[in-house]
PyMOL CGO cylinders between C-alpha atoms (Angstrom):
from pymol import cmd
from pymol.cgo import CYLINDER

trace = [
    CYLINDER, 18.26, 59.74, -51.37, 21.49, 60.96, -49.87, 0.3, 1, 1, 1, 1, 1, 1,
    CYLINDER, 21.49, 60.96, -49.87, 20.94, 64.43, -51.34, 0.3, 1, 1, 1, 1, 1, 1,
    CYLINDER, 20.94, 64.43, -51.34, 17.76, 65.01, -49.62, 0.3, 1, 1, 1, 1, 1, 1,
    CYLINDER, 17.76, 65.01, -49.62, 19.45, 65.04, -46.27, 0.3, 1, 1, 1, 1, 1, 1,
    CYLINDER, 19.45, 65.04, -46.27, 21.84, 67.92, -47.19, 0.3, 1, 1, 1, 1, 1, 1,
    CYLINDER, 21.84, 67.92, -47.19, 19.48, 70.56, -46.57, 0.3, 1, 1, 1, 1, 1, 1,
    CYLINDER, 19.48, 70.56, -46.57, 18.13, 68.82, -43.51, 0.3, 1, 1, 1, 1, 1, 1,
    CYLINDER, 18.13, 68.82, -43.51, 21.64, 68.55, -41.87, 0.3, 1, 1, 1, 1, 1, 1,
    CYLINDER, 21.64, 68.55, -41.87, 22.42, 72.27, -42.67, 0.3, 1, 1, 1, 1, 1, 1,
    CYLINDER, 22.42, 72.27, -42.67, 19.22, 73.49, -41.19, 0.3, 1, 1, 1, 1, 1, 1,
    CYLINDER, 19.22, 73.49, -41.19, 19.59, 71.26, -38.00, 0.3, 1, 1, 1, 1, 1, 1,
    CYLINDER, 19.59, 71.26, -38.00, 23.00, 72.42, -37.32, 0.3, 1, 1, 1, 1, 1, 1,
    CYLINDER, 23.00, 72.42, -37.32, 22.20, 76.10, -37.54, 0.3, 1, 1, 1, 1, 1, 1,
    CYLINDER, 22.20, 76.10, -37.54, 19.06, 75.43, -35.25, 0.3, 1, 1, 1, 1, 1, 1,
    CYLINDER, 19.06, 75.43, -35.25, 20.93, 73.30, -32.72, 0.3, 1, 1, 1, 1, 1, 1,
    CYLINDER, 20.93, 73.30, -32.72, 23.93, 75.87, -32.83, 0.3, 1, 1, 1, 1, 1, 1,
    CYLINDER, 23.93, 75.87, -32.83, 21.28, 78.99, -31.91, 0.3, 1, 1, 1, 1, 1, 1,
    CYLINDER, 21.28, 78.99, -31.91, 19.41, 76.77, -29.44, 0.3, 1, 1, 1, 1, 1, 1,
    CYLINDER, 19.41, 76.77, -29.44, 22.73, 76.04, -27.54, 0.3, 1, 1, 1, 1, 1, 1,
    CYLINDER, 22.73, 76.04, -27.54, 23.88, 79.54, -27.62, 0.3, 1, 1, 1, 1, 1, 1,
    CYLINDER, 23.88, 79.54, -27.62, 20.29, 80.88, -26.41, 0.3, 1, 1, 1, 1, 1, 1,
    CYLINDER, 20.29, 80.88, -26.41, 20.42, 78.30, -23.65, 0.3, 1, 1, 1, 1, 1, 1,
    CYLINDER, 20.42, 78.30, -23.65, 23.95, 79.51, -22.60, 0.3, 1, 1, 1, 1, 1, 1,
    CYLINDER, 23.95, 79.51, -22.60, 23.09, 82.97, -22.73, 0.3, 1, 1, 1, 1, 1, 1,
    CYLINDER, 23.09, 82.97, -22.73, 19.94, 82.48, -20.56, 0.3, 1, 1, 1, 1, 1, 1,
    CYLINDER, 19.94, 82.48, -20.56, 22.10, 80.78, -17.91, 0.3, 1, 1, 1, 1, 1, 1,
    CYLINDER, 22.10, 80.78, -17.91, 24.68, 83.25, -17.72, 0.3, 1, 1, 1, 1, 1, 1,
    CYLINDER, 24.68, 83.25, -17.72, 22.35, 86.17, -18.32, 0.3, 1, 1, 1, 1, 1, 1,
    CYLINDER, 22.35, 86.17, -18.32, 24.10, 87.75, -20.99, 0.3, 1, 1, 1, 1, 1, 1,
    CYLINDER, 24.10, 87.75, -20.99, 23.16, 89.50, -24.33, 0.3, 1, 1, 1, 1, 1, 1,
    CYLINDER, 23.16, 89.50, -24.33, 22.93, 87.23, -27.45, 0.3, 1, 1, 1, 1, 1, 1,
    CYLINDER, 22.93, 87.23, -27.45, 26.56, 87.02, -27.82, 0.3, 1, 1, 1, 1, 1, 1,
    CYLINDER, 26.56, 87.02, -27.82, 26.87, 83.26, -27.37, 0.3, 1, 1, 1, 1, 1, 1,
    CYLINDER, 26.87, 83.26, -27.37, 23.55, 82.68, -29.53, 0.3, 1, 1, 1, 1, 1, 1,
    CYLINDER, 23.55, 82.68, -29.53, 25.41, 84.47, -32.41, 0.3, 1, 1, 1, 1, 1, 1,
    CYLINDER, 25.41, 84.47, -32.41, 28.66, 82.68, -32.03, 0.3, 1, 1, 1, 1, 1, 1,
    CYLINDER, 28.66, 82.68, -32.03, 27.02, 79.15, -31.76, 0.3, 1, 1, 1, 1, 1, 1,
    CYLINDER, 27.02, 79.15, -31.76, 24.79, 80.14, -34.63, 0.3, 1, 1, 1, 1, 1, 1,
    CYLINDER, 24.79, 80.14, -34.63, 27.76, 81.13, -37.03, 0.3, 1, 1, 1, 1, 1, 1,
    CYLINDER, 27.76, 81.13, -37.03, 29.51, 77.82, -35.97, 0.3, 1, 1, 1, 1, 1, 1,
    CYLINDER, 29.51, 77.82, -35.97, 26.51, 75.73, -36.66, 0.3, 1, 1, 1, 1, 1, 1,
    CYLINDER, 26.51, 75.73, -36.66, 26.18, 77.52, -40.01, 0.3, 1, 1, 1, 1, 1, 1,
    CYLINDER, 26.18, 77.52, -40.01, 29.91, 76.77, -40.88, 0.3, 1, 1, 1, 1, 1, 1,
    CYLINDER, 29.91, 76.77, -40.88, 29.55, 73.25, -39.57, 0.3, 1, 1, 1, 1, 1, 1,
    CYLINDER, 29.55, 73.25, -39.57, 26.50, 72.77, -41.85, 0.3, 1, 1, 1, 1, 1, 1,
    CYLINDER, 26.50, 72.77, -41.85, 28.31, 74.02, -44.84, 0.3, 1, 1, 1, 1, 1, 1,
    CYLINDER, 28.31, 74.02, -44.84, 31.34, 71.74, -44.32, 0.3, 1, 1, 1, 1, 1, 1,
    CYLINDER, 31.34, 71.74, -44.32, 28.92, 68.75, -43.73, 0.3, 1, 1, 1, 1, 1, 1,
    CYLINDER, 28.92, 68.75, -43.73, 27.05, 69.57, -46.81, 0.3, 1, 1, 1, 1, 1, 1,
    CYLINDER, 27.05, 69.57, -46.81, 30.37, 69.80, -48.78, 0.3, 1, 1, 1, 1, 1, 1,
    CYLINDER, 30.37, 69.80, -48.78, 31.32, 66.43, -47.45, 0.3, 1, 1, 1, 1, 1, 1,
    CYLINDER, 31.32, 66.43, -47.45, 28.12, 64.94, -48.52, 0.3, 1, 1, 1, 1, 1, 1,
    CYLINDER, 28.12, 64.94, -48.52, 28.10, 66.28, -51.83, 0.3, 1, 1, 1, 1, 1, 1,
    CYLINDER, 28.10, 66.28, -51.83, 31.71, 65.23, -52.62, 0.3, 1, 1, 1, 1, 1, 1,
    CYLINDER, 31.71, 65.23, -52.62, 30.69, 61.78, -52.39, 0.3, 1, 1, 1, 1, 1, 1,
    CYLINDER, 30.69, 61.78, -52.39, 28.96, 62.12, -55.83, 0.3, 1, 1, 1, 1, 1, 1,
    CYLINDER, 28.96, 62.12, -55.83, 32.14, 63.03, -57.67, 0.3, 1, 1, 1, 1, 1, 1,
]
cmd.load_cgo(trace, "trace")
């Protein structure tokens, strides 16, 4: 059951990262710089979380 949540965690973190970056770009009225930065941070965080969850099965 735990493995079913790995993909969900990864996708959710990337989507939230992009959404936060988009919101910040909208408020500051900038190009999509923050959207890219937060999207990449969400992806990295999602990968780290996936590794953490998968290491429980060693």
